[in-house]
TORDO-985451 format. One record per residue: residue number from 1; residue in one letter; chain; z, y, x of N, C-alpha, C, O, CB in turn. Coordinates in pm, whole numbers, plus 50000, padded with zeros to 5 digits. Glycine has a CB too. Layout:
BEGIN
TIRO seq type mol   nc3   nc2   nc1  cac3  cac2  cac1   cc3   cc2   cc1   oc3   oc2   oc1  cbc3  cbc2  cbc1
TIRO NUM    A   A     Z     Y     X     Z     Y     X     Z     Y     X     Z     Y     X     Z     Y     X
...
//
This chain:
BEGIN
TIRO seq type mol   nc3   nc2   nc1  cac3  cac2  cac1   cc3   cc2   cc1   oc3   oc2   oc1  cbc3  cbc2  cbc1
TIRO   1    M   A 98277 75953 05968 98207 76049 06053 98099 75974 06131 98108 75853 06148 98305 76123 06149
TIRO   2    Y   A 98002 76043 06176 97891 75982 06248 97895 76020 06396 97970 76109 06437 97757 76025 06186
TIRO   3    Q   A 97814 75951 06474 97805 75977 06617 97669 76034 06652 97570 76008 06584 97832 75849 06697
TIRO   4    I   A 97667 76112 06760 97541 76168 06810 97534 76146 06960 97636 76124 07026 97529 76320 06776
TIRO   5    Q   A 97413 76151 07013 97394 76148 07158 97399 76291 07208 97340 76381 07148 97261 76079 07198
TIRO   6    I   A 97470 76311 07318 97486 76445 07373 97477 76437 07526 97508 76333 07585 97622 76508 07328
TIRO   7    L   A 97435 76545 07588 97425 76548 07734 97560 76514 07796 97661 76578 07765 97377 76687 07782
TIRO   8    K   A 97561 76413 07884 97682 76375 07957 97679 76430 08098 97777 76489 08145 97699 76223 07959
TIRO   9    S   A 97566 76409 08167 97555 76445 08308 97413 76491 08338 97317 76446 08277 97594 76326 08399
TIRO  10    K   A 97403 76584 08436 97271 76629 08478 97272 76666 08626 97360 76737 08673 97225 76750 08394
TIRO  11    V   A 97171 76615 08696 97144 76657 08833 97022 76748 08821 96912 76702 08792 97119 76532 08933
TIRO  12    H   A 97043 76879 08843 96939 76978 08816 96859 77009 08942 96912 77064 09039 97001 77106 08759
TIRO  13    R   A 96732 76975 08937 96634 77008 09041 96661 76939 09175 96679 77004 09278 96631 77156 09061
TIRO  14    A   A 96663 76807 09171 96666 76728 09294 96523 76705 09340 96429 76719 09262 96741 76590 09272
TIRO  15    T   A 96506 76671 09465 96374 76648 09523 96353 76499 09548 96438 76433 09608 96357 76728 09654
TIRO  16    I   A 96240 76446 09502 96207 76306 09530 96186 76290 09680 96106 76362 09740 96080 76261 09449
TIRO  17    T   A 96258 76196 09740 96247 76171 09884 96166 76045 09916 96115 76030 10026 96385 76158 09945
TIRO  18    E   A 96155 75955 09816 96082 75829 09836 96024 75783 09703 96074 75819 09596 96175 75720 09897
TIRO  19    A   A 95920 75703 09711 95865 75634 09595 95822 75496 09642 95738 75483 09732 95744 75713 09530
TIRO  20    N   A 95879 75391 09581 95857 75254 09627 95808 75168 09510 95889 75112 09435 95988 75194 09687
TIRO  21    V   A 95678 75159 09494 95620 75087 09382 95647 74936 09388 95641 74869 09285 95471 75112 09377
TIRO  22    D   A 95676 74882 09505 95697 74738 09520 95839 74694 09486 95868 74575 09491 95664 74697 09659
TIRO  23    Y   A 95926 74787 09453 96063 74753 09417 96066 74709 09271 95974 74741 09195 96159 74872 09442
TIRO  24    V   A 96170 74638 09231 96181 74585 09094 96179 74695 08989 96114 74680 08886 96309 74503 09079
TIRO  25    G   A 96248 74805 09012 96251 74916 08917 96376 74999 08933 96469 74958 09001 96242 74864 08776
TIRO  26    S   A 96380 75116 08872 96497 75204 08869 96479 75329 08953 96370 75357 09003 96618 75129 08915
TIRO  27    L   A 96588 75403 08968 96593 75520 09054 96714 75505 09145 96826 75485 09098 96600 75653 08971
TIRO  28    T   A 96691 75516 09276 96800 75513 09372 96845 75656 09397 96763 75744 09423 96757 75444 09505
TIRO  29    M   A 96978 75679 09389 97033 75813 09408 97150 75807 09506 97232 75715 09501 97077 75874 09273
TIRO  30    D   A 97157 75904 09594 97269 75921 09686 97400 75907 09606 97419 75975 09506 97263 76059 09759
TIRO  31    E   A 97488 75818 09652 97612 75792 09580 97700 75916 09569 97777 75927 09473 97688 75680 09648
TIRO  32    D   A 97693 76008 09664 97768 76133 09654 97722 76214 09531 97804 76271 09460 97751 76218 09783
TIRO  33    L   A 97591 76217 09508 97539 76288 09391 97582 76218 09263 97618 76284 09165 97385 76296 09397
TIRO  34    M   A 97579 76085 09263 97621 76010 09145 97767 76042 09111 97799 76068 08995 97604 75858 09168
TIRO  35    D   A 97853 76041 09211 97995 76070 09187 98013 76213 09134 98085 76235 09037 98076 76052 09317
TIRO  36    A   A 97946 76308 09197 97960 76448 09157 97910 76471 09015 97964 76556 08943 97884 76539 09253
TIRO  37    A   A 97808 76396 08975 97749 76412 08841 97815 76323 08737 97775 76323 08621 97600 76382 08846
TIRO  38    N   A 97917 76247 08777 97987 76157 08685 97891 76050 08629 97891 76021 08510 98049 76237 08570
TIRO  39    M   A 97810 75993 08719 97716 75888 08683 97755 75760 08757 97816 75766 08864 97570 75929 08717
TIRO  40    I   A 97719 75645 08700 97752 75518 08762 97627 75431 08777 97525 75452 08710 97858 75443 08681
TIRO  41    E   A 97639 75333 08867 97529 75241 08889 97496 75167 08760 97586 75127 08685 97563 75142 09001
TIRO  42    H   A 97369 75149 08735 97312 75081 08619 97315 75165 08492 97272 75117 08386 97384 74952 08595
TIRO  43    E   A 97363 75288 08500 97364 75376 08383 97219 75413 08346 97137 75440 08433 97448 75505 08411
TIRO  44    K   A 97191 75415 08218 97059 75457 08170 97043 75606 08194 97133 75685 08164 97040 75423 08019
TIRO  45    I   A 96928 75644 08248 96900 75784 08275 96760 75821 08227 96675 75735 08201 96914 75813 08425
TIRO  46    Q   A 96740 75949 08216 96608 76006 08191 96573 76090 08313 96656 76167 08361 96603 76091 08058
TIRO  47    V   A 96451 76074 08364 96405 76151 08478 96290 76239 08429 96190 76190 08376 96360 76058 08597
TIRO  48    V   A 96306 76370 08447 96206 76467 08403 96146 76529 08528 96216 76592 08607 96269 76577 08309
TIRO  49    N   A 96016 76510 08547 95947 76562 08665 95897 76703 08636 95810 76723 08551 95830 76469 08707
TIRO  50    V   A 95953 76801 08705 95916 76941 08685 95772 76967 08727 95705 77051 08667 96011 77033 08763
TIRO  51    N   A 95724 76896 08829 95591 76921 08881 95478 76874 08791 95374 76939 08782 95577 76856 09014
TIRO  52    N   A 95497 76759 08722 95386 76705 08643 95420 76681 08496 95334 76636 08420 95340 76577 08705
TIRO  53    G   A 95542 76708 08456 95580 76694 08315 95613 76553 08271 95647 76532 08154 95471 76745 08231
TIRO  54    E   A 95605 76455 08360 95638 76316 08324 95786 76304 08288 95872 76368 08349 95603 76221 08440
TIRO  55    R   A 95815 76220 08188 95952 76190 08147 95962 76039 08138 95885 75975 08067 95990 76259 08010
TIRO  56    I   A 96058 75982 08211 96075 75837 08208 96222 75802 08186 96311 75882 08215 96025 75774 08339
TIRO  57    E   A 96245 75683 08133 96379 75629 08121 96389 75510 08214 96298 75428 08222 96412 75589 07975
TIRO  58    T   A 96499 75502 08285 96525 75391 08376 96676 75382 08395 96752 75427 08309 96451 75410 08513
TIRO  59    Y   A 96720 75326 08506 96863 75316 08534 96889 75347 08681 96797 75348 08763 96916 75174 08498
TIRO  60    L   A 97016 75374 08713 97053 75415 08848 97092 75298 08938 97151 75200 08893 97167 75512 08841
TIRO  61    I   A 97058 75313 09065 97105 75225 09171 97167 75315 09278 97114 75422 09308 96988 75136 09231
TIRO  62    K   A 97280 75271 09334 97348 75349 09438 97263 75355 09564 97211 75254 09612 97485 75288 09470
TIRO  63    G   A 97251 75477 09616 97189 75499 09746 97295 75534 09848 97410 75562 09813 97081 75609 09738
TIRO  64    K   A 97258 75534 09973 97351 75562 10083 97414 75700 10067 97345 75799 10044 97278 75553 10218
TIRO  65    R   A 97547 75704 10081 97620 75832 10073 97572 75929 10179 97552 75893 10295 97771 75808 10088
TIRO  66    G   A 97555 76054 10136 97517 76160 10229 97373 76158 10272 97331 76239 10356 97603 76154 10348
TIRO  67    S   A 97294 76065 10217 97154 76051 10258 97061 76147 10186 96953 76179 10236 97108 75909 10235
TIRO  68    G   A 97102 76194 10068 97015 76278 09987 96903 76201 09920 96811 76262 09865 96957 76386 10071
TIRO  69    V   A 96909 76069 09922 96799 75988 09868 96786 76005 09716 96884 75997 09641 96821 75841 09903
TIRO  70    I   A 96664 76028 09674 96621 76020 09534 96489 75943 09539 96385 75999 09574 96604 76166 09465
TIRO  71    C   A 96495 75814 09505 96379 75727 09521 96338 75667 09387 96416 75598 09323 96409 75616 09621
TIRO  72    L   A 96215 75694 09347 96157 75630 09229 96112 75491 09269 96038 75476 09367 96039 75714 09169
TIRO  73    N   A 96155 75389 09195 96125 75250 09229 96040 75184 09121 96046 75222 09004 96254 75172 09250
TIRO  74    G   A 95962 75086 09162 95882 75008 09067 95783 75097 08993 95727 75189 09052 95971 74936 08968
TIRO  75    P   A 95761 75070 08863 95665 75148 08786 95697 75298 08785 95606 75381 08774 95660 75097 08644
TIRO  76    A   A 95825 75333 08797 95864 75475 08799 95800 75548 08918 95779 75669 08912 96017 75489 08806
TIRO  77    A   A 95771 75474 09025 95711 75535 09144 95574 75594 09116 95524 75676 09193 95700 75432 09256
TIRO  78    R   A 95512 75554 09006 95382 75609 08967 95394 75744 08895 95294 75810 08867 95308 75509 08876
TIRO  79    K   A 95517 75784 08865 95541 75904 08785 95578 76027 08868 95602 76134 08813 95650 75878 08687
TIRO  80    G   A 95581 76011 09000 95612 76123 09086 95582 76091 09230 95564 75975 09266 95758 76163 09071
TIRO  81    V   A 95577 76195 09313 95551 76177 09456 95659 76248 09536 95730 76335 09484 95410 76231 09494
TIRO  82    V   A 95671 76209 09661 95767 76273 09750 95745 76424 09747 95632 76472 09761 95755 76218 09895
TIRO  83    G   A 95854 76497 09729 95847 76643 09722 95853 76698 09581 95884 76816 09562 95722 76690 09787
TIRO  84    D   A 95824 76615 09480 95835 76662 09342 95980 76694 09309 96072 76632 09362 95779 76556 09243
TIRO  85    I   A 95999 76791 09222 96132 76831 09175 96159 76760 09042 96075 76761 08953 96143 76987 09159
TIRO  86    V   A 96278 76699 09031 96313 76626 08909 96450 76670 08857 96534 76720 08932 96313 76475 08935
TIRO  87    I   A 96467 76650 08729 96596 76667 08664 96636 76529 08614 96558 76462 08547 96590 76774 08545
TIRO  88    I   A 96757 76486 08648 96804 76352 08614 96918 76368 08514 97018 76435 08542 96851 76273 08742
TIRO  89    I   A 96902 76305 08397 96991 76330 08283 97047 76198 08232 96978 76097 08229 96916 76404 08171
TIRO  90    S   A 97174 76201 08191 97230 76089 08115 97299 76145 07992 97342 76261 07989 97329 76005 08202
TIRO  91    Y   A 97308 76062 07891 97365 76103 07762 97481 76012 07726 97493 75900 07776 97256 76099 07651
TIRO  92    A   A 97567 76061 07638 97679 75981 07587 97674 75982 07435 97625 76077 07374 97816 76035 07639
TIRO  93    L   A 97725 75877 07376 97737 75867 07231 97880 75901 07195 97974 75840 07246 97697 75723 07180
TIRO  94    M   A 97899 75999 07107 98034 76037 07068 98037 76090 06926 97935 76124 06868 98090 76141 07164
TIRO  95    D   A 98159 76095 06873 98177 76148 06738 98131 76293 06733 98148 76368 06830 98325 76136 06695
TIRO  96    F   A 98075 76332 06623 98021 76466 06605 98125 76573 06635 98095 76670 06704 97968 76482 06463
TIRO  97    E   A 98246 76557 06585 98349 76659 06606 98389 76667 06753 98409 76777 06805 98473 76628 06520
TIRO  98    E   A 98399 76553 06820 98431 76553 06963 98319 76621 07042 98346 76694 07138 98451 76408 07015
TIRO  99    A   A 98196 76599 07001 98081 76656 07070 98082 76809 07066 98029 76873 07156 97953 76603 07009
TIRO 100    K   A 98141 76865 06964 98146 77012 06952 98222 77078 07066 98196 77193 07099 98208 77051 06820
TIRO 101    T   A 98316 77007 07125 98396 77065 07233 98367 77001 07370 98433 77034 07468 98544 77050 07201
TIRO 102    W   A 98270 76913 07375 98234 76842 07497 98173 76936 07600 98101 77029 07564 98137 76727 07467
TIRO 103    H   A 98203 76913 07727 98144 76990 07838 98082 76891 07937 98155 76818 08003 98251 77081 07908
TIRO 104    P   A 97950 76888 07948 97885 76795 08039 97909 76833 08185 97949 76945 08216 97734 76790 08011
TIRO 105    T   A 97884 76737 08273 97889 76760 08417 97748 76791 08463 97657 76711 08442 97949 76636 08494
TIRO 106    V   A 97729 76907 08525 97598 76949 08574 97614 76988 08721 97700 77069 08756 97540 77068 08490
TIRO 107    I   A 97530 76930 08806 97535 76964 08948 97400 77019 08993 97296 76991 08934 97575 76842 09033
TIRO 108    F   A 97406 77099 09099 97288 77167 09153 97277 77140 09302 97324 77219 09383 97296 77319 09126
TIRO 109    P   A 97213 77027 09340 97199 76998 09483 97106 77098 09551 97024 77163 09486 97147 76855 09503
TIRO 110    N   A 97119 77110 09684 97030 77199 09758 96895 77130 09783 96870 77022 09730 97095 77242 09891
TIRO 111    E   A 96810 77191 09861 96674 77140 09883 96672 77006 09956 96570 76938 09957 96593 77242 09960
TIRO 112    K   A 96786 76968 10018 96796 76837 10084 96874 76737 09999 96914 76631 10047 96865 76852 10221
TIRO 113    N   A 96894 76771 09873 96968 76687 09777 97113 76666 09818 97172 76561 09792 96899 76551 09762
TIRO 114    L   A 97169 76765 09882 97310 76761 09921 97385 76867 09844 97327 76965 09797 97327 76781 10075
TIRO 115    L   A 97516 76847 09832 97600 76944 09762 97653 77045 09862 97693 77009 09973 97717 76873 09687
TIRO 116    A   A 97654 77170 09823 97698 77277 09914 97848 77269 09938 97903 77351 10011 97662 77415 09856
//
């Protein structure tokens, strides 16, 4: 049997709170959001910017719990500005048959990037 990539986790419509071009790279995310979305530090992610259509791949860094931080770092900071709405996605590799019954974790933070 073969394996496919399938949606594992999604943070739907978070708001960029910071952009730091001088940082090494990555996306910093509130650790509460990471836990709720079943994401871990250094996990590869895709960031889709709803405002400008940019799509980038990078990795996660833990941000302060309860802060609501969503910060584009390094070159990623050129792909969005504070206030832009983004969708943050991670994928998993799994057997095709297992993927048929898989249910991803999807969270919907509020306008302050906090969970209700």
